[in-house]
C-alpha positions in Angstrom: 34.0 26.2 -26.0 36.5 27.8 -23.6 33.6 27.9 -21.1 33.0 24.2 -21.5 36.6 23.3 -21.0 36.9 25.5 -17.9 33.7 24.0 -16.5 34.9 20.4 -17.0 38.4 21.1 -15.6 36.9 22.7 -12.5 34.5 19.8 -12.1 37.2 17.1 -12.4 39.3 18.8 -9.7 36.3 19.0 -7.5 35.7 15.2 -8.0 39.2 14.5 -6.9 38.4 16.2 -3.5 35.3 14.0 -3.3 37.3 10.9 -4.0 39.6 11.8 -1.1 36.5 12.0 1.2 35.4 8.6 -0.2 38.7 7.1 0.7 38.6 8.5 4.3 35.0 7.2 4.6 36.1 3.7 3.5 38.9 3.8 6.0 36.6 4.9 8.8 34.3 2.0 8.2 37.0 -0.6 7.9 40.4 0.0 9.6 40.3 3.3 11.4 40.9 3.1 15.2 37.7 3.9 17.1 39.5 6.6 19.0 40.1 8.5 15.7 36.4 9.3 15.2 36.6 13.0 16.4 39.7 13.7 14.3 38.1 12.0 11.3 35.0 14.2 11.7 37.2 17.3 11.4 38.9 16.0 8.3 35.5 15.1 6.7 34.1 18.5 7.6 37.0 20.3 6.1 36.8 18.3 2.9 33.0 18.9 2.8 33.5 22.6 3.1 36.2 22.7 0.5 34.1 20.7 -1.9 31.1 22.9 -1.3 33.1 26.0 -2.0 34.1 24.6 -5.4 30.5 23.5 -6.2 29.2 27.0 -5.4 32.0 28.9 -7.2 30.3 31.8 -9.0 32.3 31.1 -12.2 30.2 27.9 -12.6 27.1 30.0 -13.0 28.8 32.2 -15.6 30.1 29.2 -17.6 26.7 27.6 -17.5 25.0 30.8 -18.8 27.5 30.9 -21.7 26.8 27.3 -22.5 23.0 27.4 -22.5 21.8 26.1 -25.8 25.4 26.2 -27.1 26.7 22.6 -26.6 28.1 20.6 -29.5 26.8 17.1 -28.6 24.4 15.1 -26.5 27.4 14.2 -24.3 28.3 17.8 -23.6 24.6 18.7 -23.0 24.4 15.9 -20.4 27.4 17.2 -18.6 26.1 20.7 -18.6 22.6 19.5 -17.5 23.9 17.5 -14.5 26.6 20.0 -13.4 23.9 22.6 -13.5 21.6 20.6 -11.3 24.3 19.9 -8.7 25.5 23.5 -8.7 22.0 24.9 -8.2 21.4 22.5 -5.3 24.8 23.4 -3.8 24.3 27.2 -3.9 21.0 26.9 -2.0 22.7 25.1 1.0 24.9 27.2 3.3 28.5 26.1 3.7 27.9 26.1 7.5 25.2 23.5 7.1 27.3 21.3 4.8 30.2 21.4 7.2 28.0 20.7 10.2 26.3 17.7 8.5 29.7 16.2 7.7 31.0 16.6 11.2 27.8 15.3 12.9 27.3 12.3 10.6 30.9 11.2 10.9 30.6 11.0 14.7 27.1 9.6 14.5 28.3 6.6 12.5 30.6 5.6 15.3 27.9 6.0 17.9 25.5 4.0 15.7 28.0 1.1 15.6 28.1 1.1 19.4 24.3 1.5 19.8 23.6 -1.3 17.3 26.0 -3.6 19.1 24.3 -2.9 22.4 20.8 -2.9 20.9 20.2 0.4 22.6 18.4 3.1 20.6 18.7 5.6 23.4 22.5 5.9 22.7 21.8 6.9 19.1 18.7 9.1 19.7 20.6 12.4 20.4 22.5 12.0 17.2 19.4 11.1 15.2 17.6 14.1 16.6 20.4 16.3 15.4 20.6 14.7 11.9 16.9 14.9 11.3 17.0 18.6 12.3 19.9 19.2 10.0 18.2 17.3 7.1 15.0 19.3 7.6 17.1 22.5 7.4 18.7 21.2 4.2 15.4 20.3 2.6 14.0 23.8 3.5 17.1 25.4 1.9 16.8 23.3 -1.3 13.1 24.1 -1.6 11.3 24.0 -4.9 9.6 20.7 -4.3 6.0 19.6 -3.5 7.2 17.9 -0.3 10.3 18.5 1.8 11.3 14.9 1.5 11.5 15.3 -2.3 14.4 17.7 -2.0 16.4 15.0 -0.3 15.2 12.2 -2.6 16.5 14.2 -5.6 20.1 13.8 -4.3 19.9 10.0 -5.0 17.3 9.6 -7.7 17.2 12.8 -9.9 13.8 13.5 -11.4 11.8 11.3 -9.1 9.3 12.3 -6.4 7.7 10.7 -3.4 4.3 10.8 -5.0 5.6 8.8 -8.0 7.4 6.3 -5.8 4.3 5.9 -3.6 2.2 5.1 -6.6 4.7 2.6 -7.9 5.1 0.9 -4.5 1.4 0.8 -4.0 0.8 -1.0 -7.3 3.6 -3.4 -6.5 2.4 -4.2 -3.0 -1.1 -5.0 -4.2 0.3 -8.0 -6.1 3.3 -8.8 -4.0 1.6 -9.2 -0.6 -0.8 -12.0 -1.6 1.9 -13.8 -3.5 4.2 -13.7 -0.6 1.4 -15.0 1.7 1.0 -18.0 -0.6 4.7 -18.8 -0.3 4.6 -18.5 3.4 1.9 -21.2 3.5 3.2 -23.4 0.7 3.5 -27.1 1.5 7.1 -27.2 0.2 9.4 -25.3 2.5 13.2 -25.0 2.6 15.4 -26.4 5.2 17.3 -23.3 6.2 19.4 -25.1 8.7 21.5 -26.2 5.6 22.9 -22.7 5.6 23.5 -22.6 9.3 26.3 -25.0 9.6 30.1 -24.5 9.9 31.5 -22.2 7.2 35.0 -21.0 8.2 35.4 -17.3 7.4 38.7 -17.8 5.5 37.0 -20.4 3.2 34.0 -18.0 2.8 36.3 -15.3 1.7 38.2 -17.5 -0.8 35.0 -18.8 -2.3 33.2 -15.4 -2.6 36.3 -13.8 -4.0 36.6 -16.5 -6.7 32.9 -16.0 -7.7 33.2 -12.2 -7.8 36.3 -12.6 -10.1 34.4 -15.0 -12.4 31.6 -12.5 -12.6 34.0 -9.8 -13.8 35.2 -7.8 -10.8 38.8 -6.9 -11.3 40.9 -7.5 -8.2 43.8 -5.7 -9.8 41.7 -2.6 -9.5 39.8 -3.4 -6.3 39.8 -5.2 -3.0 37.5 -7.0 -0.5 37.4 -6.2 3.2 35.2 -6.6 6.3 32.9 -4.0 7.8 29.8 -3.7 10.0 27.5 -2.8 7.2 28.6 -3.9 3.7 29.2 -1.3 1.1 31.1 -0.6 -2.2 33.2 2.5 -2.6 34.4 3.6 -6.0 37.4 5.8 -5.1 38.3 6.4 -8.7 39.7 4.7 -11.9 41.6 1.6 -10.8 40.4 1.7 -7.2 37.1 0.2 -6.2 36.6 -1.3 -2.7 34.1 -4.0 -1.7 33.2 -4.9 1.8 31.1 -7.6 3.4 30.5 -9.2 6.8 30.9 -12.9 7.7 29.1 -15.3 10.1 31.1 -18.5 10.5 27.8 -20.3 11.0 25.7 -18.8 8.2 26.6 -19.1 4.6 24.3 -16.5 3.0 25.3 -13.3 4.9 28.9 -13.2 3.6 28.5 -14.8 0.2 25.5 -12.9 -1.0 26.9 -9.7 0.5 29.9 -10.2 -1.7 27.8 -10.8 -4.8 25.6 -7.7 -4.0 28.6 -5.4 -3.6 30.3 -7.1 -6.6 27.4 -5.8 -8.7 28.1 -2.3 -7.6 31.8 -2.8 -8.1 31.4 -4.1 -11.7 29.4 -0.9 -12.5 32.0 1.3 -10.9 34.9 -0.4 -12.7 33.2 -0.1 -16.1 32.2 3.6 -16.0 34.1 5.3 -18.8 37.5 6.2 -17.4 38.0 9.0 -19.9 35.1 10.8 -18.4 36.1 10.4 -14.7 35.2 13.5 -12.7 32.3 14.4 -14.9 28.7 13.3 -15.0 29.4 11.1 -18.1 31.8 9.2 -15.9 29.4 8.9 -13.0 26.6 6.3 -12.3 23.2 7.3 -13.5 21.4 7.1 -10.1 21.4 5.0 -7.0 18.3 3.2 -8.3 20.2 2.1 -11.4 23.3 1.3 -9.2 21.1 -0.9 -7.0 19.7 -2.6 -10.1 23.2 -3.9 -10.9 23.9 -5.2 -7.4 20.5 -6.9 -7.1 20.8 -8.3 -10.6 24.1 -10.1 -9.8 23.0 -11.1 -6.3 19.6 -12.4 -7.1 18.8 -12.8 -10.8 22.2 -14.5 -11.3 23.5 -15.6 -7.9 20.3 -17.2 -6.6 19.3 -18.8 -9.9 19.1 -22.6 -10.1 21.4 -22.5 -13.2 24.1 -20.6 -11.3 24.2 -23.3 -8.6 24.3 -26.2 -11.1 27.8 -24.9 -11.8 28.9 -23.6 -8.3 27.3 -26.1 -5.9 29.9 -28.8 -6.4 32.6 -26.1 -5.9 30.8 -25.0 -2.7 30.8 -28.6 -1.5 34.5 -28.8 -2.1 35.1 -25.6 -0.2 32.7 -26.4 2.7 32.6 -30.0 3.9 29.5 -29.2 5.9 27.6 -29.1 2.6 28.7 -32.5 1.3 25.5 -34.4 2.5 23.2 -31.7 0.9 21.3 -32.2 -2.4 21.5 -29.4 -5.0 17.8 -28.9 -5.1 17.6 -28.5 -1.3 20.4 -26.0 -1.3 18.8 -23.9 -4.1 15.5 -23.9 -2.2 17.3 -22.8 1.0 19.1 -19.9 -0.6 15.8 -18.8 -2.0 13.9 -19.1 1.2 10.9 -16.8 1.5 9.9 -15.8 5.0 9.6 -13.2 7.6 13.0 -11.8 8.6 13.9 -8.8 10.7 17.1 -7.8 8.8 16.7 -6.0 5.5 20.0 -7.1 4.0 19.1 -10.8 4.8 15.5 -10.5 3.5 14.5 -12.6 0.5 13.7 -11.0 -2.8 10.0 -11.5 -2.4 9.6 -9.7 0.9 12.5 -7.3 0.6 10.5 -4.4 -0.8 8.2 -4.5 2.3 11.3 -3.6 4.3 11.8 -0.6 2.0 8.2 0.5 2.2 8.6 0.7 6.0 11.7 2.9 5.8 10.3 5.1 3.1 7.2 5.9 5.1 9.1 6.5 8.4 11.8 8.8 7.0 9.3 10.8 5.0 7.3 11.3 8.2 10.5 12.3 10.0 11.3 15.0 7.5 7.7 16.2 7.3 7.5 16.5 11.1 4.8 13.9 11.5 7.1 11.5 13.4 9.5 12.4 16.3 12.9 10.7 16.3 12.2 9.5 19.8 9.1 7.6 18.6 11.0 5.8 15.8 11.3 2.4 17.7 7.6 2.1 18.5 6.6 3.3 15.0 9.1 0.9 13.4 7.9 -2.1 15.4 4.2 -1.4 14.8 4.5 -0.9 11.0 6.8 -3.9 10.8 4.1 -6.0 12.4 1.5 -4.7 10.0 3.7 -5.5 7.0 5.3 -8.8 8.0 3.2 -10.1 11.0 6.0 -10.1 13.6 7.8 -7.6 15.9 11.6 -7.1 16.1 12.9 -8.5 19.4 15.2 -5.6 20.0 16.5 -2.4 18.5 19.5 -4.1 16.8 17.2 -6.2 14.7 14.8 -3.2 14.4 15.4 0.4 13.8 19.2 0.3 14.4 20.0 -2.3 11.8 20.9 0.2 9.0 23.7 2.7 8.8 21.9 5.1 6.5 20.3 7.6 8.9 23.6 7.8 10.8 25.4 9.1 7.7 22.5 11.4 6.8 21.3 9.3 3.9 17.6 10.2 4.2 16.0 9.7 0.8 18.3 6.8 0.0 16.1 3.8 0.9 13.5 4.0 -1.9 16.3 3.5 -4.4 16.7 -0.1 -3.2 13.2 -1.1 -4.3 13.6 0.9 -7.5 16.7 -1.2 -8.1 14.8 -4.4 -7.8 12.3 -3.2 -10.4 14.9 -1.9 -12.8 16.9 -5.1 -12.5 13.9 -7.2 -13.5 13.1 -5.0 -16.5 16.8 -5.1 -17.6 17.0 -8.8 -17.3 13.9 -9.3 -19.4 15.6 -7.1 -22.1 18.9 -9.1 -21.7 17.1 -12.4 -22.1 15.4 -11.0 -25.2 18.6 -9.8 -26.7 20.9 -12.6 -25.7 18.5 -15.5 -25.7 16.8 -16.9 -22.6 18.0 -20.5 -23.1 21.4 -19.4 -24.1 21.8 -17.1 -21.1 20.6 -19.9 -18.8 23.3 -22.2 -20.3 25.9 -19.5 -19.7 25.1 -19.6 -16.0 25.2 -23.4 -15.9 28.7 -23.3 -17.4 29.9 -20.5 -15.0 30.1 -18.0 -17.9 29.0 -14.4 -17.3 30.9 -12.4 -19.9 28.0 -12.0 -22.4 25.6 -10.7 -19.7 28.4 -8.5 -18.2 29.3 -7.0 -21.6 25.6 -6.4 -22.4 25.3 -4.5 -19.1 28.5 -2.5 -19.7 27.5 -1.4 -23.2 23.8 -0.6 -22.4 24.1 0.8 -18.9 27.6 1.3 -17.4 29.2 3.1 -20.3 26.3 5.5 -20.6 27.2 7.3 -17.3 24.7 10.1 -16.8 23.9 10.6 -20.5 20.3 9.8 -19.6 18.3 10.2 -16.4 17.2 6.9 -14.9 13.7 6.8 -16.4 15.0 7.6 -19.9 17.8 5.1 -19.6 15.2 2.4 -18.7 13.3 3.3 -21.9 16.5 3.3 -24.0 17.5 -0.2 -22.7 14.1 -1.9 -22.4 11.8 0.1 -24.7 9.3 0.8 -21.8 8.8 3.0 -18.8 9.7 1.5 -15.4 6.8 -0.6 -14.0 6.4 -3.4 -11.5 5.1 -6.1 -13.9 8.5 -7.5 -15.1 9.5 -8.0 -11.4 6.2 -9.8 -10.6 6.6 -12.0 -13.7 10.1 -12.9 -12.5 8.9 -13.7 -9.0 5.9 -15.8 -10.1 7.9 -17.8 -12.6 10.8 -18.6 -10.3 9.1 -19.1 -7.0 6.1 -20.9 -8.3 8.5 -23.5 -9.7 10.6 -23.6 -6.5 7.7 -23.8 -4.1 5.3 -25.8 -6.2 2.5 -23.2 -6.0 0.5 -22.0 -9.0 0.8 -18.3 -9.9 -2.3 -16.2 -9.8 
């Protein structure tokens, strides 16, 4: 097993380099002076090149050859499998391209912030042109896929394909669209102005932090900061960073942003520390990661039972809510409607936002859509899916940071996360008791659910691929039916409409 120990030691050291880049990335999006962008781009490019050199070290291929069919356990086999996948992808991509992508995307993120603030796509277009060209080059170098886009998707959701995702999304949309339409026209509608009162930012931070801590995020091993586009960054054992953004006149943006990133953070904090730097100490996939954030944000944080406990506390924290009834507040935080901003979309229409992005970025990589045509294509498809057109680029194609950091192939994982979350929650209710779990939420207790997730999902690392993990946890392949059962049950009660 000398080959295995050599492989793991090398991989752990490489992961330390990646964690340095993660820390610099967090700083760039939170506290870095804007004038430092060009220098940060050089730092990130250097780290990317150094990491790529370690990922493509010829010794890795030798070690993997020695270990083929010779591992002693399923855990060792999983490490070898995933290291082999990453190594094979890395050796196909030239170091020059890796370094150029890191340099360009670091600067592009800064330009994106400016372009978004000005609602001016033209500022960002030259950078999007360059990023798409580089990602096409990367997809071509990776090869071995039915579609160029699949090579990029593999980075975030190993084992998946655009064809499989398209079939899953199509089946979901067939049932989701008419159900959403019924809710749009339901006689009972929420008073969303309840959420657009005065909510001082300092009070929002205190309240959100207290809820995140109750859910199980360890602030001795993490922190919460402000950014333009909320994210969670797992730097390493004992260091996990959450971010959100606040609006002093809108409750949902900051609070549910915290809950969403808290779900990511709880996952990162409960990965097995003893396996840090190896696949066994790494999250299974972005789809599984997203399932944890959506589960805590929506399945827990928007549930009526959750607010039976937390609404009196919210009224104490925010005097603007003291004349509001609990049932009106619950309906307001579960509003279903046409919204331009993905991160503020309700859980019924959210997946339509993902369908849009999935289609556009796949067409960008396949050459069927020019970057310069993105705003028109975005607005047209948005109108077809949701019946309205974004009023400007900031609320349209500039709202997300992903393309600026080169994350093409990332968006489908959000919808996959919704589907995994529903299937996992069905299994949790079956194992822990549906009534008992609801009572836990009413009492502000989340430890049983958290411990169930930790043991079934978090501690598994990358022992299984996402589809197999889903089968292990739920006993079934991923499908859209648990998600639709959840939506019909919850929203039919809230809106007073009968499910189909």
